[in-house]
PDB file as gemmi writes it, atoms N, CA and C in Angstrom:
CRYST1    1.000    1.000    1.000  90.00  90.00  90.00 P 1                      
ATOM      1  N   MET A   1     -79.507-205.503-190.527  1.00  0.00           N  
ATOM      2  CA  MET A   1     -80.521-204.679-191.254  1.00  0.00           C  
ATOM      3  C   MET A   1     -80.884-205.540-192.521  1.00  0.00           C  
ATOM      4  N   THR A   2     -81.910-205.645-192.859  1.00  0.00           N  
ATOM      5  CA  THR A   2     -82.703-206.228-194.224  1.00  0.00           C  
ATOM      6  C   THR A   2     -83.161-205.001-195.120  1.00  0.00           C  
ATOM      7  N   PRO A   3     -82.486-205.418-196.386  1.00  0.00           N  
ATOM      8  CA  PRO A   3     -82.549-204.120-197.490  1.00  0.00           C  
ATOM      9  C   PRO A   3     -84.552-204.037-197.275  1.00  0.00           C  
ATOM     10  N   PHE A   4     -85.309-205.154-197.348  1.00  0.00           N  
ATOM     11  CA  PHE A   4     -86.220-204.356-197.618  1.00  0.00           C  
ATOM     12  C   PHE A   4     -87.458-204.396-196.454  1.00  0.00           C  
ATOM     13  N   ASP A   5     -87.084-203.643-195.584  1.00  0.00           N  
ATOM     14  CA  ASP A   5     -88.105-203.516-194.719  1.00  0.00           C  
ATOM     15  C   ASP A   5     -88.467-202.159-195.075  1.00  0.00           C  
ATOM     16  N   PRO A   6     -90.236-202.082-194.109  1.00  0.00           N  
ATOM     17  CA  PRO A   6     -90.308-201.167-194.709  1.00  0.00           C  
ATOM     18  C   PRO A   6     -89.925-199.702-194.116  1.00  0.00           C  
ATOM     19  N   PRO A   7     -89.548-198.549-194.875  1.00  0.00           N  
ATOM     20  CA  PRO A   7     -90.151-198.109-196.353  1.00  0.00           C  
ATOM     21  C   PRO A   7     -89.396-198.678-197.550  1.00  0.00           C  
ATOM     22  N   ASP A   8     -88.928-199.666-197.380  1.00  0.00           N  
ATOM     23  CA  ASP A   8     -87.580-199.753-198.968  1.00  0.00           C  
ATOM     24  C   ASP A   8     -87.434-198.627-199.061  1.00  0.00           C  
ATOM     25  N   LEU A   9     -86.261-198.029-198.580  1.00  0.00           N  
ATOM     26  CA  LEU A   9     -85.612-197.114-199.437  1.00  0.00           C  
ATOM     27  C   LEU A   9     -84.611-197.081-199.637  1.00  0.00           C  
ATOM     28  N   HIS A  10     -83.904-197.070-200.893  1.00  0.00           N  
ATOM     29  CA  HIS A  10     -82.528-197.500-201.495  1.00  0.00           C  
ATOM     30  C   HIS A  10     -82.178-196.244-202.471  1.00  0.00           C  
ATOM     31  N   ALA A  11     -81.041-196.406-202.345  1.00  0.00           N  
ATOM     32  CA  ALA A  11     -80.259-195.437-203.448  1.00  0.00           C  
ATOM     33  C   ALA A  11     -79.201-195.894-204.189  1.00  0.00           C  
ATOM     34  N   PHE A  12     -78.352-195.497-205.040  1.00  0.00           N  
ATOM     35  CA  PHE A  12     -77.320-196.112-205.809  1.00  0.00           C  
ATOM     36  C   PHE A  12     -76.175-195.755-205.746  1.00  0.00           C  
ATOM     37  N   VAL A  13     -74.920-195.857-205.362  1.00  0.00           N  
ATOM     38  CA  VAL A  13     -73.120-195.458-205.462  1.00  0.00           C  
ATOM     39  C   VAL A  13     -73.757-194.929-207.083  1.00  0.00           C  
ATOM     40  N   LEU A  14     -73.134-193.052-207.553  1.00  0.00           N  
ATOM     41  CA  LEU A  14     -73.199-192.701-208.708  1.00  0.00           C  
ATOM     42  C   LEU A  14     -71.891-192.682-209.396  1.00  0.00           C  
ATOM     43  N   ARG A  15     -70.725-193.088-208.646  1.00  0.00           N  
ATOM     44  CA  ARG A  15     -69.385-192.509-208.677  1.00  0.00           C  
ATOM     45  C   ARG A  15     -68.002-193.358-207.924  1.00  0.00           C  
ATOM     46  N   GLY A  16     -67.133-193.745-208.652  1.00  0.00           N  
ATOM     47  CA  GLY A  16     -65.859-194.321-208.039  1.00  0.00           C  
ATOM     48  C   GLY A  16     -65.981-195.455-207.838  1.00  0.00           C  
ATOM     49  N   PRO A  17     -65.443-196.269-207.365  1.00  0.00           N  
ATOM     50  CA  PRO A  17     -65.319-197.838-207.182  1.00  0.00           C  
ATOM     51  C   PRO A  17     -66.226-198.585-206.567  1.00  0.00           C  
ATOM     52  N   SER A  18     -67.279-197.896-206.308  1.00  0.00           N  
ATOM     53  CA  SER A  18     -68.287-198.843-205.484  1.00  0.00           C  
ATOM     54  C   SER A  18     -69.585-198.636-206.080  1.00  0.00           C  
ATOM     55  N   LYS A  19     -68.966-197.930-207.687  1.00  0.00           N  
ATOM     56  CA  LYS A  19     -70.145-197.507-208.563  1.00  0.00           C  
ATOM     57  C   LYS A  19     -71.137-198.565-209.042  1.00  0.00           C  
ATOM     58  N   GLY A  20     -72.548-198.394-208.564  1.00  0.00           N  
ATOM     59  CA  GLY A  20     -73.620-199.328-209.073  1.00  0.00           C  
ATOM     60  C   GLY A  20     -74.097-199.935-207.799  1.00  0.00           C  
ATOM     61  N   THR A  21     -73.799-199.954-206.483  1.00  0.00           N  
ATOM     62  CA  THR A  21     -73.897-200.750-205.238  1.00  0.00           C  
ATOM     63  C   THR A  21     -75.058-200.458-204.517  1.00  0.00           C  
ATOM     64  N   ILE A  22     -75.731-200.618-204.290  1.00  0.00           N  
ATOM     65  CA  ILE A  22     -77.312-200.317-203.475  1.00  0.00           C  
ATOM     66  C   ILE A  22     -76.897-199.918-202.060  1.00  0.00           C  
ATOM     67  N   LEU A  23     -77.512-199.110-201.889  1.00  0.00           N  
ATOM     68  CA  LEU A  23     -77.218-198.171-200.466  1.00  0.00           C  
ATOM     69  C   LEU A  23     -79.263-198.366-199.845  1.00  0.00           C  
ATOM     70  N   TYR A  24     -78.844-198.483-198.265  1.00  0.00           N  
ATOM     71  CA  TYR A  24     -79.709-198.629-197.531  1.00  0.00           C  
ATOM     72  C   TYR A  24     -79.410-197.792-196.457  1.00  0.00           C  
ATOM     73  N   PRO A  25     -80.825-197.081-195.726  1.00  0.00           N  
ATOM     74  CA  PRO A  25     -80.232-196.287-194.634  1.00  0.00           C  
ATOM     75  C   PRO A  25     -79.340-196.846-193.782  1.00  0.00           C  
ATOM     76  N   ASP A  26     -78.586-196.182-193.272  1.00  0.00           N  
ATOM     77  CA  ASP A  26     -77.289-196.738-192.367  1.00  0.00           C  
ATOM     78  C   ASP A  26     -78.314-196.343-190.973  1.00  0.00           C  
ATOM     79  N   LYS A  27     -77.927-197.504-190.048  1.00  0.00           N  
ATOM     80  CA  LYS A  27     -78.482-197.566-188.792  1.00  0.00           C  
ATOM     81  C   LYS A  27     -77.149-197.447-187.825  1.00  0.00           C  
ATOM     82  N   HIS A  28     -77.142-196.623-186.820  1.00  0.00           N  
ATOM     83  CA  HIS A  28     -76.314-196.206-186.287  1.00  0.00           C  
ATOM     84  C   HIS A  28     -76.093-197.543-185.251  1.00  0.00           C  
ATOM     85  N   LEU A  29     -75.078-197.292-184.400  1.00  0.00           N  
ATOM     86  CA  LEU A  29     -74.602-198.424-182.845  1.00  0.00           C  
ATOM     87  C   LEU A  29     -75.975-198.128-181.972  1.00  0.00           C  
ATOM     88  N   ASP A  30     -76.272-196.946-181.664  1.00  0.00           N  
ATOM     89  CA  ASP A  30     -77.451-196.641-180.625  1.00  0.00           C  
ATOM     90  C   ASP A  30     -78.512-196.880-181.519  1.00  0.00           C  
ATOM     91  N   GLY A  31     -79.065-197.404-182.625  1.00  0.00           N  
ATOM     92  CA  GLY A  31     -80.471-197.896-183.155  1.00  0.00           C  
ATOM     93  C   GLY A  31     -80.790-196.620-184.102  1.00  0.00           C  
ATOM     94  N   ARG A  32     -80.024-195.794-184.377  1.00  0.00           N  
ATOM     95  CA  ARG A  32     -80.790-194.429-184.691  1.00  0.00           C  
ATOM     96  C   ARG A  32     -80.420-194.282-186.160  1.00  0.00           C  
ATOM     97  N   TYR A  33     -81.142-193.713-187.017  1.00  0.00           N  
ATOM     98  CA  TYR A  33     -80.844-192.720-188.564  1.00  0.00           C  
ATOM     99  C   TYR A  33     -81.131-191.561-188.161  1.00  0.00           C  
ATOM    100  N   VAL A  34     -79.959-191.335-189.227  1.00  0.00           N  
ATOM    101  CA  VAL A  34     -79.720-189.476-189.239  1.00  0.00           C  
ATOM    102  C   VAL A  34     -80.276-188.929-190.903  1.00  0.00           C  
ATOM    103  N   VAL A  35     -81.048-188.040-190.356  1.00  0.00           N  
ATOM    104  CA  VAL A  35     -81.280-187.260-191.878  1.00  0.00           C  
ATOM    105  C   VAL A  35     -80.462-185.581-191.183  1.00  0.00           C  
ATOM    106  N   SER A  36     -80.595-185.000-192.380  1.00  0.00           N  
ATOM    107  CA  SER A  36     -79.670-183.375-192.389  1.00  0.00           C  
ATOM    108  C   SER A  36     -80.086-182.677-193.928  1.00  0.00           C  
ATOM    109  N   MET A  37     -80.177-181.528-193.029  1.00  0.00           N  
ATOM    110  CA  MET A  37     -80.096-180.477-194.646  1.00  0.00           C  
ATOM    111  C   MET A  37     -78.902-180.235-195.265  1.00  0.00           C  
ATOM    112  N   THR A  38     -77.872-180.417-194.304  1.00  0.00           N  
ATOM    113  CA  THR A  38     -75.895-179.701-194.822  1.00  0.00           C  
ATOM    114  C   THR A  38     -75.393-181.546-194.122  1.00  0.00           C  
ATOM    115  N   ARG A  39     -74.508-181.491-194.674  1.00  0.00           N  
ATOM    116  CA  ARG A  39     -73.256-182.589-194.469  1.00  0.00           C  
ATOM    117  C   ARG A  39     -72.862-182.369-192.419  1.00  0.00           C  
ATOM    118  N   PHE A  40     -72.907-180.980-191.980  1.00  0.00           N  
ATOM    119  CA  PHE A  40     -72.365-180.779-190.915  1.00  0.00           C  
ATOM    120  C   PHE A  40     -73.188-181.873-189.521  1.00  0.00           C  
ATOM    121  N   VAL A  41     -72.539-182.034-188.517  1.00  0.00           N  
ATOM    122  CA  VAL A  41     -72.859-182.957-187.656  1.00  0.00           C  
ATOM    123  C   VAL A  41     -74.365-181.581-187.066  1.00  0.00           C  
ATOM    124  N   LYS A  42     -73.522-180.685-186.448  1.00  0.00           N  
ATOM    125  CA  LYS A  42     -74.230-179.801-186.040  1.00  0.00           C  
ATOM    126  C   LYS A  42     -75.974-179.581-186.137  1.00  0.00           C  
ATOM    127  N   ASP A  43     -76.256-180.397-187.653  1.00  0.00           N  
ATOM    128  CA  ASP A  43     -76.856-180.004-188.196  1.00  0.00           C  
ATOM    129  C   ASP A  43     -78.098-181.546-188.110  1.00  0.00           C  
ATOM    130  N   TYR A  44     -77.967-182.720-187.753  1.00  0.00           N  
ATOM    131  CA  TYR A  44     -78.065-183.824-187.776  1.00  0.00           C  
ATOM    132  C   TYR A  44     -79.402-183.576-187.069  1.00  0.00           C  
ATOM    133  N   GLU A  45     -80.424-184.288-187.681  1.00  0.00           N  
ATOM    134  CA  GLU A  45     -81.593-184.683-186.933  1.00  0.00           C  
ATOM    135  C   GLU A  45     -81.412-186.250-186.426  1.00  0.00           C  
ATOM    136  N   TYR A  46     -81.902-187.097-185.740  1.00  0.00           N  
ATOM    137  CA  TYR A  46     -81.687-188.645-185.444  1.00  0.00           C  
ATOM    138  C   TYR A  46     -83.347-188.766-185.222  1.00  0.00           C  
ATOM    139  N   VAL A  47     -83.500-189.646-185.883  1.00  0.00           N  
ATOM    140  CA  VAL A  47     -84.435-190.608-186.206  1.00  0.00           C  
ATOM    141  C   VAL A  47     -84.893-192.024-185.595  1.00  0.00           C  
ATOM    142  N   THR A  48     -85.575-192.737-184.455  1.00  0.00           N  
ATOM    143  CA  THR A  48     -85.627-193.854-183.903  1.00  0.00           C  
ATOM    144  C   THR A  48     -86.396-194.728-184.691  1.00  0.00           C  
ATOM    145  N   ASP A  49     -87.341-194.465-185.362  1.00  0.00           N  
ATOM    146  CA  ASP A  49     -88.317-195.183-186.221  1.00  0.00           C  
ATOM    147  C   ASP A  49     -87.762-195.042-187.773  1.00  0.00           C  
ATOM    148  N   LYS A  50     -87.468-196.372-188.464  1.00  0.00           N  
ATOM    149  CA  LYS A  50     -87.618-195.907-189.776  1.00  0.00           C  
ATOM    150  C   LYS A  50     -88.489-195.740-190.707  1.00  0.00           C  
ATOM    151  N   LYS A  51     -89.744-195.952-190.156  1.00  0.00           N  
ATOM    152  CA  LYS A  51     -91.175-195.734-190.930  1.00  0.00           C  
ATOM    153  C   LYS A  51     -91.280-194.167-190.680  1.00  0.00           C  
ATOM    154  N   ASP A  52     -90.808-193.540-189.906  1.00  0.00           N  
ATOM    155  CA  ASP A  52     -90.174-191.811-189.769  1.00  0.00           C  
ATOM    156  C   ASP A  52     -89.772-191.405-191.051  1.00  0.00           C  
ATOM    157  N   LEU A  53     -88.783-192.152-191.871  1.00  0.00           N  
ATOM    158  CA  LEU A  53     -88.160-191.389-192.397  1.00  0.00           C  
ATOM    159  C   LEU A  53     -88.524-190.936-193.812  1.00  0.00           C  
ATOM    160  N   LEU A  54     -89.297-191.558-194.841  1.00  0.00           N  
ATOM    161  CA  LEU A  54     -89.970-191.029-195.365  1.00  0.00           C  
ATOM    162  C   LEU A  54     -90.765-189.169-195.015  1.00  0.00           C  
ATOM    163  N   GLU A  55     -91.281-189.421-193.766  1.00  0.00           N  
ATOM    164  CA  GLU A  55     -91.804-187.897-193.481  1.00  0.00           C  
ATOM    165  C   GLU A  55     -90.538-186.862-193.668  1.00  0.00           C  
ATOM    166  N   TRP A  56     -89.194-187.513-193.200  1.00  0.00           N  
ATOM    167  CA  TRP A  56     -88.733-186.331-193.156  1.00  0.00           C  
ATOM    168  C   TRP A  56     -88.201-186.233-194.430  1.00  0.00           C  
ATOM    169  N   LEU A  57     -88.049-187.006-195.277  1.00  0.00           N  
ATOM    170  CA  LEU A  57     -87.564-187.191-196.658  1.00  0.00           C  
ATOM    171  C   LEU A  57     -88.640-186.116-197.688  1.00  0.00           C  
ATOM    172  N   GLU A  58     -89.661-186.208-197.468  1.00  0.00           N  
ATOM    173  CA  GLU A  58     -90.925-185.154-197.934  1.00  0.00           C  
ATOM    174  C   GLU A  58     -90.687-183.968-197.709  1.00  0.00           C  
ATOM    175  N   LYS A  59     -89.737-183.497-196.157  1.00  0.00           N  
ATOM    176  CA  LYS A  59     -89.587-182.515-196.177  1.00  0.00           C  
ATOM    177  C   LYS A  59     -88.251-181.419-196.955  1.00  0.00           C  
ATOM    178  N   GLY A  60     -87.579-182.564-197.029  1.00  0.00           N  
ATOM    179  CA  GLY A  60     -86.455-182.006-197.950  1.00  0.00           C  
ATOM    180  C   GLY A  60     -85.340-182.501-197.209  1.00  0.00           C  
ATOM    181  N   TYR A  61     -84.853-183.019-196.414  1.00  0.00           N  
ATOM    182  CA  TYR A  61     -83.958-183.823-195.621  1.00  0.00           C  
ATOM    183  C   TYR A  61     -83.401-184.659-196.307  1.00  0.00           C  
ATOM    184  N   SER A  62     -81.737-184.748-196.205  1.00  0.00           N  
ATOM    185  CA  SER A  62     -81.182-185.997-196.950  1.00  0.00           C  
ATOM    186  C   SER A  62     -80.963-187.163-195.752  1.00  0.00           C  
ATOM    187  N   LEU A  63     -80.469-188.049-196.259  1.00  0.00           N  
ATOM    188  CA  LEU A  63     -80.594-189.467-195.582  1.00  0.00           C  
ATOM    189  C   LEU A  63     -79.295-189.908-195.376  1.00  0.00           C  
ATOM    190  N   ARG A  64     -78.833-190.207-194.580  1.00  0.00           N  
ATOM    191  CA  ARG A  64     -77.035-191.317-194.328  1.00  0.00           C  
ATOM    192  C   ARG A  64     -77.655-192.690-194.919  1.00  0.00           C  
ATOM    193  N   MET A  65     -76.980-193.134-195.776  1.00  0.00           N  
ATOM    194  CA  MET A  65     -76.951-194.335-195.983  1.00  0.00           C  
ATOM    195  C   MET A  65     -75.805-194.921-196.222  1.00  0.00           C  
ATOM    196  N   SER A  66     -75.634-196.325-196.746  1.00  0.00           N  
ATOM    197  CA  SER A  66     -74.540-196.872-196.684  1.00  0.00           C  
ATOM    198  C   SER A  66     -74.572-198.648-197.202  1.00  0.00           C  
ATOM    199  N   ASN A  67     -74.246-199.363-197.316  1.00  0.00           N  
ATOM    200  CA  ASN A  67     -74.218-200.738-197.326  1.00  0.00           C  
ATOM    201  C   ASN A  67     -73.020-201.332-197.119  1.00  0.00           C  
ATOM    202  N   LYS A  68     -72.578-201.944-195.995  1.00  0.00           N  
ATOM    203  CA  LYS A  68     -70.897-202.670-195.392  1.00  0.00           C  
ATOM    204  C   LYS A  68     -70.960-203.767-195.712  1.00  0.00           C  
ATOM    205  N   GLY A  69     -71.886-204.854-196.075  1.00  0.00           N  
ATOM    206  CA  GLY A  69     -71.782-205.740-197.010  1.00  0.00           C  
ATOM    207  C   GLY A  69     -71.279-206.234-198.650  1.00  0.00           C  
ATOM    208  N   GLU A  70     -71.493-204.423-198.719  1.00  0.00           N  
ATOM    209  CA  GLU A  70     -70.757-204.922-200.161  1.00  0.00           C  
ATOM    210  C   GLU A  70     -69.862-203.598-200.766  1.00  0.00           C  
ATOM    211  N   GLY A  71     -69.129-203.495-199.206  1.00  0.00           N  
ATOM    212  CA  GLY A  71     -68.059-202.198-199.343  1.00  0.00           C  
ATOM    213  C   GLY A  71     -68.483-201.153-199.951  1.00  0.00           C  
ATOM    214  N   ALA A  72     -69.448-200.540-199.291  1.00  0.00           N  
ATOM    215  CA  ALA A  72     -69.787-198.631-199.321  1.00  0.00           C  
ATOM    216  C   ALA A  72     -69.904-198.672-197.586  1.00  0.00           C  
ATOM    217  N   PHE A  73     -68.672-198.400-197.414  1.00  0.00           N  
ATOM    218  CA  PHE A  73     -68.805-198.130-195.633  1.00  0.00           C  
ATOM    219  C   PHE A  73     -68.592-197.221-195.260  1.00  0.00           C  
ATOM    220  N   GLY A  74     -68.503-195.993-195.698  1.00  0.00           N  
ATOM    221  CA  GLY A  74     -68.862-194.848-194.946  1.00  0.00           C  
ATOM    222  C   GLY A  74     -70.052-194.320-195.515  1.00  0.00           C  
ATOM    223  N   PRO A  75     -70.999-194.135-194.452  1.00  0.00           N  
ATOM    224  CA  PRO A  75     -72.430-193.381-195.249  1.00  0.00           C  
ATOM    225  C   PRO A  75     -72.237-191.991-195.896  1.00  0.00           C  
ATOM    226  N   ARG A  76     -73.082-191.982-196.909  1.00  0.00           N  
ATOM    227  CA  ARG A  76     -73.262-191.007-197.376  1.00  0.00           C  
ATOM    228  C   ARG A  76     -74.533-190.129-197.026  1.00  0.00           C  
ATOM    229  N   LEU A  77     -74.453-188.791-197.662  1.00  0.00           N  
ATOM    230  CA  LEU A  77     -75.816-188.001-197.205  1.00  0.00           C  
ATOM    231  C   LEU A  77     -76.091-188.134-198.572  1.00  0.00           C  
ATOM    232  N   ILE A  78     -77.275-188.815-199.040  1.00  0.00           N  
ATOM    233  CA  ILE A  78     -78.176-188.882-199.905  1.00  0.00           C  
ATOM    234  C   ILE A  78     -79.373-187.819-199.999  1.00  0.00           C  
ATOM    235  N   GLU A  79     -79.289-187.078-200.753  1.00  0.00           N  
ATOM    236  CA  GLU A  79     -80.596-186.004-201.035  1.00  0.00           C  
ATOM    237  C   GLU A  79     -81.911-186.739-201.356  1.00  0.00           C  
ATOM    238  N   PRO A  80     -83.095-186.133-200.790  1.00  0.00           N  
ATOM    239  CA  PRO A  80     -84.474-187.278-201.312  1.00  0.00           C  
ATOM    240  C   PRO A  80     -84.247-187.166-202.712  1.00  0.00           C  
ATOM    241  N   GLY A  81     -84.103-186.612-203.711  1.00  0.00           N  
ATOM    242  CA  GLY A  81     -84.416-186.809-204.723  1.00  0.00           C  
ATOM    243  C   GLY A  81     -83.321-188.226-205.786  1.00  0.00           C  
ATOM    244  N   ALA A  82     -82.571-188.834-205.181  1.00  0.00           N  
ATOM    245  CA  ALA A  82     -82.157-189.740-205.327  1.00  0.00           C  
ATOM    246  C   ALA A  82     -82.316-190.872-204.537  1.00  0.00           C  
ATOM    247  N   ILE A  83     -82.988-191.082-203.788  1.00  0.00           N  
ATOM    248  CA  ILE A  83     -83.737-191.997-203.479  1.00  0.00           C  
ATOM    249  C   ILE A  83     -84.876-192.698-203.598  1.00  0.00           C  
ATOM    250  N   PHE A  84     -84.959-194.021-203.943  1.00  0.00           N  
ATOM    251  CA  PHE A  84     -85.964-194.794-204.621  1.00  0.00           C  
ATOM    252  C   PHE A  84     -86.835-194.988-203.398  1.00  0.00           C  
ATOM    253  N   ARG A  85     -88.278-195.595-203.488  1.00  0.00           N  
ATOM    254  CA  ARG A  85     -89.249-196.289-202.909  1.00  0.00           C  
ATOM    255  C   ARG A  85     -89.767-197.014-203.666  1.00  0.00           C  
ATOM    256  N   HIS A  86     -90.114-198.696-202.705  1.00  0.00           N  
ATOM    257  CA  HIS A  86     -91.115-198.932-203.550  1.00  0.00           C  
ATOM    258  C   HIS A  86     -92.696-198.464-203.734  1.00  0.00           C  
ATOM    259  N   VAL A  87     -93.364-198.693-204.485  1.00  0.00           N  
ATOM    260  CA  VAL A  87     -94.249-198.207-204.638  1.00  0.00           C  
ATOM    261  C   VAL A  87     -96.056-199.476-204.513  1.00  0.00           C  
ATOM    262  N   MET A  88     -96.539-199.298-203.928  1.00  0.00           N  
ATOM    263  CA  MET A  88     -97.821-200.682-203.751  1.00  0.00           C  
ATOM    264  C   MET A  88     -98.546-199.876-205.133  1.00  0.00           C  
ATOM    265  N   LEU A  89     -98.795-201.180-205.921  1.00  0.00           N  
ATOM    266  CA  LEU A  89    -100.522-200.302-207.113  1.00  0.00           C  
ATOM    267  C   LEU A  89    -101.074-201.355-206.603  1.00  0.00           C  
TER     268      LEU A  89                                                      
END                                                                             
């Protein structure tokens, strides 16, 4: 995974030993991303195309994010308001 593939979504760890670490959408081994309104697996929605993630965030879904290369191994469910996106001016 490269951090700057469209749609350039990222967030930051706010607490704990990994504080300040940048997070990116977490891609499962099957190639899909997870969005959800709750933390419960039964509520997970699986998204195949990274380009569709922004639509889910706009609906209020949270996104599972991680950065295994920087020590943020366990995916965290990040709410839409805490996820940054690059803007074209």
